[in-house]
C-alpha positions in Angstrom: 18.9 -35.1 -22.3 17.4 -34.0 -19.2 15.2 -31.1 -17.5 16.0 -29.5 -14.5 13.9 -27.0 -11.9 16.3 -24.8 -10.6 15.4 -23.0 -7.1 17.5 -20.2 -6.9 15.2 -18.7 -4.3 18.2 -18.2 -2.3 20.9 -16.6 -5.1 20.8 -12.7 -5.8 18.5 -11.7 -8.4 17.4 -15.4 -8.7 20.6 -15.9 -10.8 23.0 -19.0 -11.1 26.6 -18.4 -10.7 28.6 -18.3 -14.3 25.1 -18.2 -16.2 23.4 -15.1 -17.5 20.4 -14.7 -19.5 20.3 -12.2 -22.2 17.1 -10.1 -20.0 18.9 -10.7 -16.8 16.1 -12.7 -15.5 16.6 -15.3 -13.3 16.8 -19.3 -14.2 14.1 -21.7 -13.7 14.7 -24.3 -16.3 17.3 -26.3 -17.6 17.1 -28.5 -20.5 19.7 -30.2 -21.7 20.0 -32.3 -25.1 22.7 -34.7 -26.5 22.6 -36.0 -30.5 24.9 -37.0 -32.9 25.5 -34.1 -35.9 23.7 -37.1 -38.2 20.6 -36.5 -36.2 19.8 -33.0 -36.8 15.7 -33.6 -37.6 15.3 -35.7 -34.0 17.0 -32.7 -32.2 14.6 -30.2 -33.9 11.6 -32.3 -33.2 12.4 -32.1 -29.4 13.2 -28.9 -29.4 9.9 -27.8 -31.1 8.2 -29.7 -28.6 10.0 -28.5 -25.5 8.8 -25.3 -26.7 5.5 -25.9 -27.4 5.3 -27.5 -24.3 6.2 -24.1 -22.3 4.3 -21.9 -24.5 1.1 -24.4 -24.0 -1.8 -22.7 -21.5 0.2 -22.4 -18.4 2.9 -24.4 -19.6 5.9 -22.4 -18.4 3.9 -22.5 -14.6 2.8 -26.0 -14.6 6.7 -27.4 -15.6 8.3 -25.2 -12.8 5.8 -26.4 -10.2 6.9 -30.2 -11.2 8.4 -31.7 -7.8 9.3 -34.9 -9.1 10.1 -37.0 -12.6 7.0 -38.4 -12.4 5.1 -35.1 -12.7 7.3 -34.3 -15.0 6.2 -37.3 -17.5 2.7 -36.6 -16.5 3.3 -32.7 -17.9 5.3 -33.9 -20.9 2.5 -36.3 -21.7 -0.5 -33.6 -21.4 1.0 -31.7 -24.3 -0.5 -32.6 -27.8 
């Protein structure tokens, strides 16, 4: 899987061509996962963790500010 922080400030309305959100808000974080159909439990655990991370105190803002994979690693390690 992968986590990407997107700088879409140069795009109109902060959008990414060919992608749209339900509320038409800017896309800043992209989370991609891969898992076999037989591994639903680990996938759901990962998605629950990612949800906790962005909902943690200032989690979303802290993640968006990460400028390197090391900073992201430290951010995710700080989530309890």
